[in-house]
N, C-alpha and C positions, 0 to 999 in steps of 0.2 A: 302226362302230355309235359307239366313241367319239366320233369328230369329232361326227357328226350330233344327238347328246346335247351337247356342247358348241353346235353353230352352235343349237340353238332354243333351248337357255337361256338366251344371249346374244340372243337374240330375242325373247324372252317379255322378259327386266330391260328391253329395252328399249323395249318394248311399254308395260310398266307407267308406264316414266319418262313418254313423252309421253303417257300418257293420264292424268297424274297422281298414277298410286294409288300409295299411298307403303306401306311395313311398316311394323308395329306396334313401338314401340320393343323392347317387351316380349317378345316372340317368339325364339327361338333360330335357326329356322328361317324364310329369308324368305320372300316372295308367286311371287315369279319360282320357289323352287326345288321350295315343294308342287305350282305350277300345272303344272311339267315332269313330276312323277310322273302328273297329270291328262293332259298330254299323249299320254305312254307309255301307259298304260294304253290312252287311245284308240289311239292309232296300233299298238301293239306288241302288245297282250295283249288282245286282240278285246273292252273294254270291262274289265274286270276291277281294277278299282282294287286289290285286298288284291293279287292275281300285281304287283300295279305298283312298289308300295308292298314288299312283299316284296324284288325283285329291284333295285331301286334303294337301300336299308339293305344290303343284301350284299353289293354292290356300291359300298359307299360313295359313291356317288354324290351326295346331297346331306347333312346335318345330321340327325341319330339325331332320329324324330320319330315317337309311339305311332300309332297304326294311328287306333283313334279318335282324337284329335285332326288326322290327317292330314283324313279325313272334314269336320271341322269347321271346320278351314281351310277345306279346299277348299270348304262349305257357302257360308262368310262373304264368301267373290269367286265368289264364282257366276255374277254380272252382269256376266262378265267372258269368262267362260269360250267363251261363241258365239261376240262377236267374234274373239274373239283365234285360234282353234280355225279357226276360216274364216278369218281373215286368214294360218296357219297350211300353213292346205293352198292357198291361191292361188299359195306363195309358193311350192311342191314340187311343184306341177301344172307 
């Protein structure tokens, strides 16, 4: 599972670079890390963002972020979610 998480993170990061979506310089956690938690929620936790957030914090997969802050960041980059998840889904089929 660890290799899959690293692969997905790298793919998300490259997708954001190609799309021209930049990180907020004030944020401690990158957009790729936020989207990784979102992807894990959809793929591994049946859409449960809370469980995915708790798992990633417990396993220290990404930098620490408060759950409500995570949800706000995810909503802020919402326009990327559907195209990114379609892209990742097509790669893994």
